[in-house]
DSSP file (Angstrom, degrees, kcal/mol; ACC not computed):
  #  RESIDUE AA STRUCTURE BP1 BP2  ACC     N-H-->O    O-->H-N    N-H-->O    O-->H-N    TCO  KAPPA ALPHA  PHI   PSI    X-CA   Y-CA   Z-CA
    1    1 A M     >        0   0    0      0, 0.0     4,-1.7     0, 0.0     3,-0.5   0.000 360.0 360.0 360.0 -32.5   12.8   36.1   20.3
    2    2 A P  H  >  +     0   0    0      0, 0.0     4,-2.9     0, 0.0     5,-0.2   0.812 360.0  56.1 -53.7 -37.6   10.4   37.3   17.5
    3    3 A S  H  > S+     0   0    0      1,-0.2     4,-2.2     2,-0.2     5,-0.1   0.850 104.0  52.2 -71.2 -30.1   13.0   36.5   15.0
    4    4 A I  H  > S+     0   0    0     -3,-0.5     4,-2.7     2,-0.2     5,-0.2   0.927 110.2  47.6 -66.4 -47.9   13.2   32.9   16.2
    5    5 A I  H  X S+     0   0    0     -4,-1.7     4,-3.2     1,-0.2     5,-0.3   0.957 111.8  52.2 -63.3 -44.4    9.4   32.5   15.9
    6    6 A K  H  X S+     0   0    0     -4,-2.9     4,-2.9     1,-0.2    -1,-0.2   0.930 108.2  48.7 -54.4 -45.6    9.5   34.0   12.4
    7    7 A R  H  X S+     0   0    0     -4,-2.2     4,-1.9     1,-0.2    -1,-0.2   0.927 113.8  47.6 -62.3 -39.7   12.2   31.7   11.2
    8    8 A I  H  X S+     0   0    0     -4,-2.7     4,-1.7     1,-0.2    -1,-0.2   0.851 112.4  49.8 -66.0 -34.6   10.2   28.7   12.6
    9    9 A T  H  X S+     0   0    0     -4,-3.2     4,-2.7    -5,-0.2    -1,-0.2   0.819 108.9  50.9 -66.4 -36.7    7.1   30.0   11.0
   10   10 A D  H  X S+     0   0    0     -4,-2.9     4,-2.7    -5,-0.3    -2,-0.2   0.927 111.0  50.5 -60.4 -44.0    8.9   30.5    7.7
   11   11 A T  H  X S+     0   0    0     -4,-1.9     4,-2.5     2,-0.2    -2,-0.2   0.898 111.3  47.2 -58.7 -49.4   10.1   26.8    8.0
   12   12 A A  H  X S+     0   0    0     -4,-1.7     4,-2.3     2,-0.2    -1,-0.2   0.909 110.6  51.9 -71.2 -39.8    6.7   25.6    8.7
   13   13 A E  H  X S+     0   0    0     -4,-2.7     4,-3.1     2,-0.2    -2,-0.2   0.941 110.1  50.3 -51.3 -48.9    5.2   27.7    5.7
   14   14 A R  H  X S+     0   0    0     -4,-2.7     4,-2.5     1,-0.2     5,-0.2   0.929 110.2  49.3 -58.5 -44.6    7.8   26.1    3.5
   15   15 A L  H  X S+     0   0    0     -4,-2.5     4,-2.7     2,-0.2    -1,-0.2   0.889 110.5  51.4 -60.0 -40.8    6.9   22.7    4.7
   16   16 A Y  H  X S+     0   0    0     -4,-2.3     4,-2.6     1,-0.2    -2,-0.2   0.940 110.0  49.1 -57.4 -51.8    3.2   23.5    4.1
   17   17 A E  H  X S+     0   0    0     -4,-3.1     4,-2.3     1,-0.2    -2,-0.2   0.884 112.1  46.9 -57.9 -41.4    3.8   24.6    0.6
   18   18 A L  H  X S+     0   0    0     -4,-2.5     4,-2.6    -5,-0.2     5,-0.2   0.938 112.6  49.3 -69.4 -44.1    5.9   21.5   -0.2
   19   19 A R  H  X S+     0   0    0     -4,-2.7     4,-2.6    -5,-0.2    -2,-0.2   0.896 111.1  50.6 -58.2 -39.1    3.3   19.1    1.3
   20   20 A R  H  X S+     0   0    0     -4,-2.6     4,-2.0     2,-0.2    -1,-0.2   0.942 112.4  44.9 -61.9 -48.9    0.5   20.8   -0.6
   21   21 A S  H  X S+     0   0    0     -4,-2.3     4,-2.7     2,-0.2     5,-0.3   0.906 113.1  52.3 -66.2 -37.8    2.4   20.6   -4.0
   22   22 A I  H  X S+     0   0    0     -4,-2.6     4,-3.1     1,-0.2     5,-0.2   0.935 109.9  48.4 -61.5 -46.6    3.4   16.9   -3.3
   23   23 A T  H  X S+     0   0    0     -4,-2.6     4,-1.9    -5,-0.2    -1,-0.2   0.925 112.1  48.9 -66.6 -40.8   -0.2   16.0   -2.5
   24   24 A Q  H  X S+     0   0    0     -4,-2.0     4,-2.7     2,-0.2    -2,-0.2   0.931 114.1  46.1 -58.5 -49.0   -1.5   17.8   -5.8
   25   25 A K  H  X S+     0   0    0     -4,-2.7     4,-2.8     1,-0.2     5,-0.2   0.917 111.6  51.1 -70.6 -37.7    1.2   16.0   -7.9
   26   26 A E  H  X S+     0   0    0     -4,-3.1     4,-2.3    -5,-0.3    -1,-0.2   0.864 109.5  51.2 -67.4 -29.9    0.5   12.6   -6.3
   27   27 A E  H  X S+     0   0    0     -4,-1.9     4,-2.6    -5,-0.2    -2,-0.2   0.960 112.6  45.8 -65.8 -49.9   -3.3   13.0   -7.0
   28   28 A E  H  X S+     0   0    0     -4,-2.7     4,-2.5     1,-0.2     5,-0.2   0.952 115.4  44.4 -59.2 -48.7   -2.5   13.8  -10.6
   29   29 A S  H  X S+     0   0    0     -4,-2.8     4,-2.9     2,-0.2     5,-0.3   0.919 110.7  56.6 -60.9 -40.8   -0.1   11.0  -11.1
   30   30 A R  H  X S+     0   0    0     -4,-2.3     4,-3.3    -5,-0.2     5,-0.2   0.955 109.6  46.0 -52.7 -52.3   -2.6    8.6   -9.2
   31   31 A R  H  X S+     0   0    0     -4,-2.6     4,-1.8     1,-0.2    -1,-0.2   0.898 114.4  46.8 -59.8 -42.4   -5.3    9.4  -11.7
   32   32 A E  H  X S+     0   0    0     -4,-2.5     4,-2.0    -5,-0.2    -1,-0.2   0.883 113.6  49.0 -70.8 -32.6   -3.1    9.0  -14.7
   33   33 A L  H  X S+     0   0    0     -4,-2.9     4,-2.7    -5,-0.2    -2,-0.2   0.910 108.9  51.6 -66.7 -42.2   -1.7    5.8  -13.4
   34   34 A E  H  X S+     0   0    0     -4,-3.3     4,-2.4    -5,-0.3    -1,-0.2   0.899 110.7  49.4 -59.7 -40.8   -5.2    4.4  -12.6
   35   35 A A  H  X S+     0   0    0     -4,-1.8     4,-2.1     1,-0.2     5,-0.2   0.943 113.8  45.0 -66.7 -44.9   -6.3    5.2  -16.2
   36   36 A M  H  X S+     0   0    0     -4,-2.0     4,-2.3     1,-0.2    -1,-0.2   0.885 113.3  50.5 -66.9 -34.8   -3.2    3.5  -17.6
   37   37 A K  H  X S+     0   0    0     -4,-2.7     4,-1.9     2,-0.2    -1,-0.2   0.821 107.7  54.0 -73.4 -32.4   -3.5    0.5  -15.3
   38   38 A T  H  X S+     0   0    0     -4,-2.4     4,-1.8    -5,-0.2    -1,-0.2   0.863 112.6  42.0 -64.6 -36.2   -7.1    0.1  -16.3
   39   39 A E  H  X S+     0   0    0     -4,-2.1     4,-2.1     2,-0.2    -2,-0.2   0.868 111.5  56.1 -79.1 -34.4   -6.3   -0.1  -20.0
   40   40 A R  H  X S+     0   0    0     -4,-2.3     4,-1.5    -5,-0.2    -2,-0.2   0.877 108.5  48.2 -64.0 -34.0   -3.3   -2.3  -19.3
   41   41 A D  H  X S+     0   0    0     -4,-1.9     4,-2.0     2,-0.2    -2,-0.2   0.917 113.3  48.6 -67.5 -45.8   -5.6   -4.8  -17.5
   42   42 A A  H  X S+     0   0    0     -4,-1.8     4,-1.6     1,-0.2    -2,-0.2   0.834 114.0  43.5 -61.1 -35.8   -8.0   -4.7  -20.4
   43   43 A V  H  X S+     0   0    0     -4,-2.1     4,-2.1     2,-0.2    -1,-0.2   0.804 112.5  52.5 -84.9 -27.6   -5.5   -5.2  -23.0
   44   44 A Q  H  X S+     0   0    0     -4,-1.5     4,-2.3     2,-0.2    -2,-0.2   0.843 111.6  49.0 -71.0 -41.7   -3.7   -8.0  -20.9
   45   45 A A  H  X S+     0   0    0     -4,-2.0     4,-2.3     2,-0.2    -2,-0.2   0.869 111.0  48.5 -67.6 -38.7   -7.2   -9.8  -20.6
   46   46 A L  H  X S+     0   0    0     -4,-1.6     4,-2.7     2,-0.2     5,-0.3   0.955 111.0  50.6 -69.6 -47.2   -7.8   -9.4  -24.3
   47   47 A L  H  X S+     0   0    0     -4,-2.1     4,-3.1     2,-0.2    -2,-0.2   0.946 111.9  48.6 -47.9 -50.5   -4.1  -10.9  -25.0
   48   48 A L  H  X S+     0   0    0     -4,-2.3     4,-2.8     1,-0.2     5,-0.3   0.955 110.7  49.6 -64.1 -49.9   -4.8  -13.8  -22.7
   49   49 A A  H  X S+     0   0    0     -4,-2.3     4,-2.8     1,-0.2    -1,-0.2   0.899 112.4  48.0 -48.7 -45.0   -8.2  -14.5  -24.4
   50   50 A E  H  X S+     0   0    0     -4,-2.7     4,-2.0     2,-0.2     6,-0.3   0.909 112.7  48.3 -74.7 -42.5   -6.6  -14.4  -27.9
   51   51 A L  H  X>S+     0   0    0     -4,-3.1     5,-2.5    -5,-0.3     4,-0.7   0.972 115.0  44.9 -55.7 -51.5   -3.8  -16.7  -26.8
   52   52 A N  H ><5S+     0   0    0     -4,-2.8     3,-1.0     1,-0.2    -2,-0.2   0.915 112.8  51.6 -58.1 -48.6   -6.2  -19.2  -25.2
   53   53 A K  H 3<5S+     0   0    0     -4,-2.8    -1,-0.2    -5,-0.3    -2,-0.2   0.812 117.2  39.2 -65.1 -28.6   -8.5  -19.0  -28.3
   54   54 A N  H 3<5S-     0   0    0     -4,-2.0    -1,-0.3    -3,-0.4    -2,-0.2   0.396 110.8-115.4-101.3   5.5   -5.7  -19.7  -30.7
   55   55 A G  T <<5 +     0   0    0     -3,-1.0     2,-0.3    -4,-0.7    -3,-0.2   0.743  66.1 140.0  71.5  23.8   -3.8  -22.3  -28.6
   56   56 A L      < -     0   0    0     -5,-2.5    -1,-0.3    -6,-0.3    -2,-0.1  -0.804  42.2-163.0-102.2 147.6   -0.7  -20.3  -28.1
   57   57 A S  S    S+     0   0    0     -2,-0.3    12,-3.5     1,-0.2     2,-0.3   0.614  74.3   2.8 -94.6 -19.0    1.4  -20.1  -25.0
   58   58 A S  E     -A   68   0A   0     10,-0.2     2,-0.3    -7,-0.1    10,-0.2  -0.987  55.0-152.2-163.9 165.5    3.3  -17.0  -25.8
   59   59 A I  E     -A   67   0A   0      8,-2.4     8,-3.2    -2,-0.3     2,-0.4  -0.994  13.7-141.9-143.4 146.0    3.8  -14.2  -28.4
   60   60 A K  E     -A   66   0A   0     -2,-0.3     6,-0.2     6,-0.2     2,-0.2  -0.945  16.2-154.1-117.7 131.5    6.9  -12.2  -29.3
   61   61 A V    >   -     0   0    0      4,-2.5     3,-3.6    -2,-0.4    -2,-0.0  -0.528  36.6 -89.5-102.7 168.7    6.7   -8.4  -30.2
   62   62 A K  T 3  S+     0   0    0      1,-0.3    -1,-0.0    -2,-0.2    -2,-0.0   0.775 122.1  61.3 -43.0 -42.3    9.0   -6.2  -32.3
   63   63 A S  T 3  S-     0   0    0      1,-0.1    -1,-0.3     2,-0.1     3,-0.1   0.659 118.2-109.7 -67.1 -17.3   11.2   -5.2  -29.3
   64   64 A G  S <  S+     0   0    0     -3,-3.6    -2,-0.2     1,-0.4    -1,-0.1   0.166  76.6 133.9 103.4 -17.1   12.1   -8.9  -28.9
   65   65 A D        -     0   0    0     -5,-0.1    -4,-2.5     1,-0.1    -1,-0.4  -0.368  45.3-143.4 -64.0 148.2   10.1   -9.2  -25.7
   66   66 A S  E     -A   60   0A   0     -6,-0.2     2,-0.6    -3,-0.1    -6,-0.2  -0.915   6.5-151.1-113.7 136.7    7.8  -12.1  -25.2
   67   67 A F  E     -A   59   0A   0     -8,-3.2    -8,-2.4    -2,-0.4     2,-0.4  -0.933  24.1-175.1-102.1 125.8    4.5  -12.3  -23.6
   68   68 A S  E     -A   58   0A   0     -2,-0.6     2,-0.3   -10,-0.2   -10,-0.2  -0.928  25.7-118.6-125.9 141.1    3.8  -15.8  -22.1
   69   69 A K        +     0   0    0    -12,-3.5     2,-0.3    -2,-0.4   -12,-0.0  -0.574  38.1 178.8 -70.4 141.4    0.8  -17.3  -20.4
   70   70 A G        -     0   0    0     -2,-0.3     2,-0.5     2,-0.0     0, 0.0  -0.968  22.8-137.8-142.9 161.2    1.3  -18.3  -16.8
   71   71 A V        -     0   0    0     -2,-0.3     2,-0.5     2,-0.0    -2,-0.0  -0.975  13.6-165.3-124.7 119.4   -0.7  -19.8  -14.0
   72   72 A R        -     0   0    0     -2,-0.5     2,-0.3     2,-0.0    -2,-0.0  -0.920   8.4-152.2-111.6 130.3   -0.5  -18.6  -10.5
   73   73 A K        +     0   0    0     -2,-0.5     2,-0.3     2,-0.0    -2,-0.0  -0.651  18.5 171.8 -87.8 147.8   -1.9  -20.7   -7.7
   74   74 A S        -     0   0    0     -2,-0.3     2,-0.4     2,-0.0    -2,-0.0  -0.961  29.1-109.8-150.1 171.6   -3.1  -19.2   -4.5
   75   75 A I        -     0   0    0     -2,-0.3     2,-0.4     2,-0.0    -2,-0.0  -0.873  20.0-163.5-108.0 134.1   -5.1  -20.4   -1.4
   76   76 A E        -     0   0    0     -2,-0.4     2,-0.4     0, 0.0    -2,-0.0  -0.951  23.9-125.1-107.3 130.3   -8.6  -19.5   -0.5
   77   77 A I        +     0   0    0     -2,-0.4     3,-0.2     1,-0.2    -2,-0.0  -0.655  29.3 175.8 -80.0 134.9   -9.8  -20.1    3.1
   78   78 A V  S    S+     0   0    0     -2,-0.4     2,-0.4     1,-0.3    -1,-0.2   0.755  76.5  17.7-106.6 -43.9  -12.9  -22.2    3.0
   79   79 A F  S  > S-     0   0    0      1,-0.2     4,-1.9     2,-0.0    -1,-0.3  -0.925  70.3-159.6-136.6 110.1  -13.4  -22.7    6.8
   80   80 A E  H  > S+     0   0    0     -2,-0.4     4,-2.8     1,-0.2     5,-0.3   0.876  84.2  56.6 -67.9 -45.1  -11.5  -20.2    9.0
   81   81 A P  H  > S+     0   0    0      0, 0.0     4,-2.0     0, 0.0    -1,-0.2   0.905 113.9  40.8 -56.4 -41.6  -11.5  -22.0   12.4
   82   82 A H  H  > S+     0   0    0     -3,-0.3     4,-2.7     2,-0.2    -2,-0.2   0.870 112.7  54.2 -68.9 -39.6   -9.8  -25.1   10.8
   83   83 A A  H  X S+     0   0    0     -4,-1.9     4,-2.5     2,-0.2    -1,-0.2   0.903 110.5  48.7 -64.5 -39.8   -7.4  -22.9    8.6
   84   84 A L  H  X S+     0   0    0     -4,-2.8     4,-2.9     2,-0.2     5,-0.3   0.951 111.8  47.3 -66.5 -46.2   -6.3  -21.0   11.9
   85   85 A R  H  X S+     0   0    0     -4,-2.0     4,-2.6    -5,-0.3     5,-0.3   0.969 114.0  48.9 -61.5 -51.2   -5.7  -24.4   13.8
   86   86 A W  H  X S+     0   0    0     -4,-2.7     4,-1.8     1,-0.2    -1,-0.2   0.919 112.4  48.6 -49.9 -53.0   -3.7  -25.6   10.7
   87   87 A A  H  <>S+     0   0    0     -4,-2.5     5,-3.2     1,-0.2     6,-0.4   0.865 110.8  49.0 -64.1 -41.4   -1.7  -22.4   10.5
   88   88 A T  H ><5S+     0   0    0     -4,-2.9     3,-1.6     1,-0.2    -1,-0.2   0.950 111.8  47.5 -63.1 -48.7   -0.8  -22.4   14.1
   89   89 A Q  H 3<5S+     0   0    0     -4,-2.6    -2,-0.2     1,-0.3    -1,-0.2   0.813 118.4  42.3 -66.2 -27.3    0.3  -26.0   14.1
   90   90 A N  T 3<5S-     0   0    0     -4,-1.8    -1,-0.3    -5,-0.3    -2,-0.2   0.010 111.9-117.6-106.6  27.8    2.4  -25.4   11.0
   91   91 A K  T < 5S+     0   0    0     -3,-1.6    -3,-0.2     1,-0.2    -4,-0.1   0.840  75.4 129.1  34.2  50.5    3.8  -21.9   12.1
   92   92 A A      < +     0   0    0     -5,-3.2     2,-0.4    -8,-0.1    -4,-0.2  -0.008  37.2 107.8-110.3  29.2    2.2  -20.2    9.3
   93   93 A V        -     0   0    0     -6,-0.4     2,-0.3    -5,-0.2    -9,-0.0  -0.873  49.6-162.9-111.9 131.4    0.6  -17.5   11.5
   94   94 A S        -     0   0    0     -2,-0.4     2,-0.5     2,-0.0    -2,-0.0  -0.855  23.5-115.5-119.3 158.1    1.9  -13.8   11.5
   95   95 A I        -     0   0    0     -2,-0.3     2,-1.1     4,-0.0     3,-0.1  -0.778  19.0-136.5 -99.2 126.7    1.2  -11.2   14.1
   96   96 A N     >  -     0   0    0     -2,-0.5     4,-2.2     1,-0.2     5,-0.2  -0.779  20.2-171.0 -91.1  98.1   -0.9   -8.0   12.9
   97   97 A K  H  > S+     0   0    0     -2,-1.1     4,-1.7     1,-0.2    -1,-0.2   0.694  81.2  54.6 -67.0 -20.7    1.1   -5.4   14.6
   98   98 A L  H  > S+     0   0    0      2,-0.2     4,-1.8     3,-0.2    -1,-0.2   0.896 111.3  45.3 -79.7 -46.5   -1.4   -2.7   13.8
   99   99 A L  H  > S+     0   0    0      2,-0.2     4,-2.5     1,-0.2    -2,-0.2   0.899 112.7  51.2 -64.7 -44.4   -4.3   -4.7   15.4
  100  100 A V  H  X S+     0   0    0     -4,-2.2     4,-1.7     1,-0.2    -2,-0.2   0.905 107.6  52.4 -62.3 -38.8   -2.1   -5.5   18.4
  101  101 A A  H  X S+     0   0    0     -4,-1.7     4,-1.6     1,-0.2     3,-0.2   0.928 111.8  47.7 -66.5 -41.9   -1.3   -1.8   18.8
  102  102 A Q  H  < S+     0   0    0     -4,-1.8     4,-0.4     1,-0.2     3,-0.2   0.931 113.1  47.4 -59.6 -44.5   -5.1   -1.0   18.9
  103  103 A L  H  < S+     0   0    0     -4,-2.5    -1,-0.2     1,-0.2    -2,-0.2   0.737 120.6  36.4 -73.0 -23.3   -5.8   -3.7   21.3
  104  104 A L  H >< S+     0   0    0     -4,-1.7     3,-2.2    -3,-0.2    -1,-0.2   0.527  85.3 102.3-102.2 -15.3   -3.0   -2.7   23.7
  105  105 A K  T 3< S+     0   0    0     -4,-1.6    -2,-0.1     1,-0.3    -1,-0.1   0.786  88.0  39.2 -46.7 -41.1   -3.1    1.1   23.3
  106  106 A D  T 3  S+     0   0    0     -4,-0.4    -1,-0.3    -3,-0.1     2,-0.2   0.448  90.6 110.3 -92.1  -3.6   -4.9    1.8   26.6
  107  107 A K    <   -     0   0    0     -3,-2.2     3,-0.2     1,-0.1    -3,-0.1  -0.514  53.4-157.1 -79.8 137.2   -3.1   -0.9   28.7
  108  108 A T  S    S+     0   0    0      1,-0.2     2,-0.5    -2,-0.2    -1,-0.1   0.817  85.7  40.0 -80.9 -30.0   -0.7    0.4   31.4
  109  109 A E  S    S-     0   0    0     -5,-0.0    -1,-0.2     0, 0.0    -2,-0.0  -0.946  79.6-150.1-123.0 115.4    1.3   -2.8   31.4
  110  110 A L        -     0   0    0     -2,-0.5    -2,-0.0    -3,-0.2    -6,-0.0  -0.407  31.7 -96.4 -78.2 156.6    2.1   -4.7   28.2
  111  111 A P    >   -     0   0    0      0, 0.0     3,-2.5     0, 0.0    -1,-0.1  -0.470  44.4-110.1 -65.5 142.6    2.5   -8.4   27.9
  112  112 A P  T 3  S+     0   0    0      0, 0.0    -2,-0.1     0, 0.0     0, 0.0   0.615 114.2  66.9 -62.3  -3.6    6.3   -9.1   28.1
  113  113 A C  T 3  S+     0   0    0      2,-0.0     2,-0.3     0, 0.0    -3,-0.0   0.466 100.9  52.9 -86.2  -5.3    6.4  -10.1   24.5
  114  114 A F    <   -     0   0    0     -3,-2.5     2,-0.3     2,-0.0    -4,-0.1  -0.860  57.5-176.9-127.1 157.3    5.6   -6.6   23.3
  115  115 A K        -     0   0    0     -2,-0.3     2,-0.3     2,-0.0    -2,-0.0  -0.965  28.9-116.8-154.5 150.1    7.0   -3.0   23.9
  116  116 A F        -     0   0    0     -2,-0.3     2,-0.5   -15,-0.0    -6,-0.0  -0.607  23.2-158.9 -83.9 141.3    5.9    0.4   22.7
  117  117 A I        -     0   0    0     -2,-0.3     2,-0.4     2,-0.0    -2,-0.0  -0.994   5.5-151.5-125.5 129.8    8.2    2.3   20.4
  118  118 A E        -     0   0    0     -2,-0.5     2,-0.4     2,-0.0    -2,-0.0  -0.848  11.9-174.7-105.1 128.7    7.8    6.1   20.1
  119  119 A T        -     0   0    0     -2,-0.4     2,-0.3     2,-0.0    -2,-0.0  -0.994  18.6-136.7-122.1 129.4    8.9    7.9   16.8
  120  120 A E        +     0   0    0     -2,-0.4     2,-0.3     2,-0.0    -2,-0.0  -0.682  34.1 156.2 -89.6 145.7    8.7   11.7   16.6
  121  121 A F        -     0   0    0     -2,-0.3     2,-0.6     2,-0.0    -2,-0.0  -0.939  43.5 -98.9-154.1 177.7    7.4   13.2   13.5
  122  122 A V        -     0   0    0     -2,-0.3     2,-0.3     2,-0.0    -2,-0.0  -0.890  34.9-167.5-108.3 117.4    5.8   16.4   12.3
  123  123 A A        -     0   0    0     -2,-0.6     2,-0.4     2,-0.0    -2,-0.0  -0.706   6.8-149.9-103.8 154.6    1.9   16.5   12.0
  124  124 A I        -     0   0    0     -2,-0.3     2,-0.5  -108,-0.0    -2,-0.0  -0.984   4.4-160.3-124.1 134.7   -0.2   19.2   10.2
  125  125 A R        -     0   0    0     -2,-0.4     2,-0.3     3,-0.0     3,-0.1  -0.966  26.0-134.0-109.3 127.4   -3.7   20.3   11.1
  126  126 A H        -     0   0    0     -2,-0.5     3,-0.1     1,-0.1     2,-0.0  -0.574  22.1-108.8 -84.8 143.1   -5.2   22.1    8.1
  127  127 A A        -     0   0    0     -2,-0.3     2,-0.3     1,-0.1    -1,-0.1  -0.328  42.5 -99.0 -66.8 148.5   -7.1   25.4    8.8
  128  128 A K        -     0   0    0      1,-0.1     2,-0.2    -3,-0.1    -1,-0.1  -0.529  38.4-117.4 -73.5 136.8  -10.8   25.2    8.4
  129  129 A S              0   0    0     -2,-0.3    -1,-0.1     1,-0.1    -3,-0.0  -0.524 360.0 360.0 -71.5 138.7  -12.0   26.4    5.0
  130  130 A V              0   0    0     -2,-0.2    -1,-0.1     0, 0.0    -2,-0.0   0.369 360.0 360.0 -95.1 360.0  -14.4   29.4    5.1
């Protein structure tokens, strides 16, 4: 029996090391990417300003790629009660499953339009640092 526990403990230790390494790499990558994205956004804003200032709609670079101005339209909600009524009438409402799960988590009986699904996973509790 002790060899089984050792084997399982060794597997858990390996999982711990892999998770720790992945977390470190993800954090390093996240910092690098955030810096690059910040620079990209600044250069993109500068390019857009220069295109507008000079009355251009696009510019081509040495690689042959072109950067073109575009306009993206989006909707902003001004009065939520009316927007919800309109969205309901026009079937433009979606269900927030996370919120539904929170509202129904303690219910013994669910409305017939919902069901709980259980998925197994491995969780880790980190040891307290001394």
